[in-house]
C-alpha positions in Angstrom: 32.0 125.0 57.7 30.1 122.0 58.7 26.7 123.5 58.0 27.9 124.9 54.7 29.5 121.6 53.6 26.8 119.2 54.7 23.9 121.4 53.9 24.6 122.1 50.3 20.9 122.3 49.6 19.4 121.2 46.4 22.6 120.4 44.7 23.7 117.7 47.2 23.4 114.1 46.1 23.7 111.3 48.7 25.8 108.3 47.8 24.9 106.3 50.8 25.4 105.7 54.5 28.1 103.3 55.5 27.9 102.7 59.2 29.0 106.0 60.7 30.1 107.5 57.4 28.0 109.5 54.9 29.1 109.8 51.3 27.7 112.6 49.0 28.5 114.9 46.1 27.7 118.5 45.6 28.5 121.2 43.0 31.2 123.8 43.7 31.8 126.4 40.9 29.8 124.1 38.6 32.1 121.1 39.3 31.4 118.0 41.3 33.0 117.6 44.8 32.8 114.1 46.4 33.0 113.9 50.1 32.5 111.7 53.1 32.0 112.7 56.7 31.3 111.3 60.2 30.6 112.8 63.6 32.8 111.7 66.5 31.4 108.7 68.3 32.8 110.0 71.6 34.1 113.4 72.7 36.0 114.0 75.9 37.3 117.2 77.6 36.4 119.7 80.3 34.4 122.2 78.1 31.0 123.8 78.7 30.1 124.5 75.1 31.3 122.9 71.9 30.1 122.7 68.3 29.8 119.6 66.2 33.0 117.5 65.9 33.4 116.1 62.3 36.0 114.5 60.1 35.8 115.0 56.3 37.6 113.5 53.3 36.9 115.1 50.0 37.9 115.0 46.3 38.2 118.0 44.0 40.1 116.4 41.2 39.3 119.2 38.8 41.3 121.8 40.7 44.7 122.8 39.4 46.3 120.9 42.4 44.0 117.9 41.7 43.0 117.8 45.3 42.0 114.2 46.3 41.8 112.4 49.6 41.9 115.8 51.3 41.4 115.4 55.0 39.9 118.1 57.3 38.9 117.9 60.9 36.3 120.3 62.4 36.8 120.5 66.2 33.7 122.4 67.2 35.9 125.1 68.8 38.7 127.5 67.8 42.1 125.9 68.2 44.9 127.4 70.3 47.0 129.5 67.8 50.0 127.6 66.4 48.9 124.3 67.9 48.7 120.9 66.2 46.2 118.1 66.3 47.4 114.5 66.8 45.6 111.6 65.2 46.3 108.0 66.3 44.8 105.1 64.4 44.7 101.8 66.2 47.4 102.9 68.7 50.4 102.5 66.4 49.8 104.9 63.5 50.3 108.6 64.4 49.8 111.7 62.3 50.1 115.5 63.0 47.9 118.1 61.4 48.2 121.9 61.6 45.3 124.0 62.8 43.6 127.1 61.5 40.6 128.6 63.4 38.3 125.5 63.9 39.8 123.3 61.3 42.9 121.0 61.2 44.6 120.0 57.9 47.5 117.9 56.7 50.5 119.7 55.4 50.8 117.9 52.1 48.8 115.7 49.7 51.2 112.9 50.5 50.2 113.2 54.2 46.5 113.1 53.2 47.1 109.9 51.2 49.0 108.3 54.1 46.3 109.2 56.6 43.5 108.0 54.3 45.3 104.7 53.8 45.6 104.2 57.5 41.9 105.1 58.0 40.9 102.5 55.4 42.9 99.8 57.3 42.1 101.0 60.8 39.3 100.4 63.3 39.5 103.3 65.7 40.8 106.9 65.2 41.5 109.2 68.2 42.1 112.9 67.6 43.5 115.2 70.3 43.6 118.9 70.2 43.7 122.0 72.4 41.2 124.9 72.3 42.3 128.6 72.3 41.3 128.6 76.0 43.7 125.6 76.7 41.0 122.9 77.0 42.4 119.6 75.9 40.0 117.4 73.9 40.0 113.8 72.8 37.6 112.6 70.0 37.1 109.0 69.0 35.8 108.0 65.6 34.9 104.4 64.6 36.3 103.7 61.1 33.9 100.8 60.3 32.3 101.8 57.0 35.0 104.3 56.1 36.4 102.1 53.3 33.0 101.6 51.7 32.2 105.3 51.9 35.6 106.2 50.5 35.1 103.7 47.6 31.8 105.4 46.9 33.4 108.8 46.5 36.3 107.4 44.6 33.8 105.9 42.1 31.7 109.1 41.9 34.7 111.3 41.2 36.7 108.7 39.2 39.6 108.8 41.7 41.9 105.8 42.2 
């Protein structure tokens, strides 16, 4: 997914780099998608091979569900079936995402909104998961620049 999402080709428009976070738009079914992403600043775990570790937040306000502030986490490996990912922001705020293949998602739009609100206010985000082989991982993302990047996609997609 990372390659497909980031490398949208000629229809991608960069909105800026905000510290570790990249903001951009691209066309999907003729409609504009606004998204931000960042790679983990630090990845820990006893693994020999792992793909890219990336956090995304995207807006697709034109969908029937009006999907905005949608969070997805690409682990760079296949998750253990029926496992969850835990996200901790600045030690005190905790969130749980369900996993499917290499991606983790929130259960509801309300969960997405709460996580994005915490990311906007936070400094450090730590994500812990387990691979299908049982390898535990811990990925750290700095949230500096997240709010500015999020503001850029909010403006581009006219999301409040």
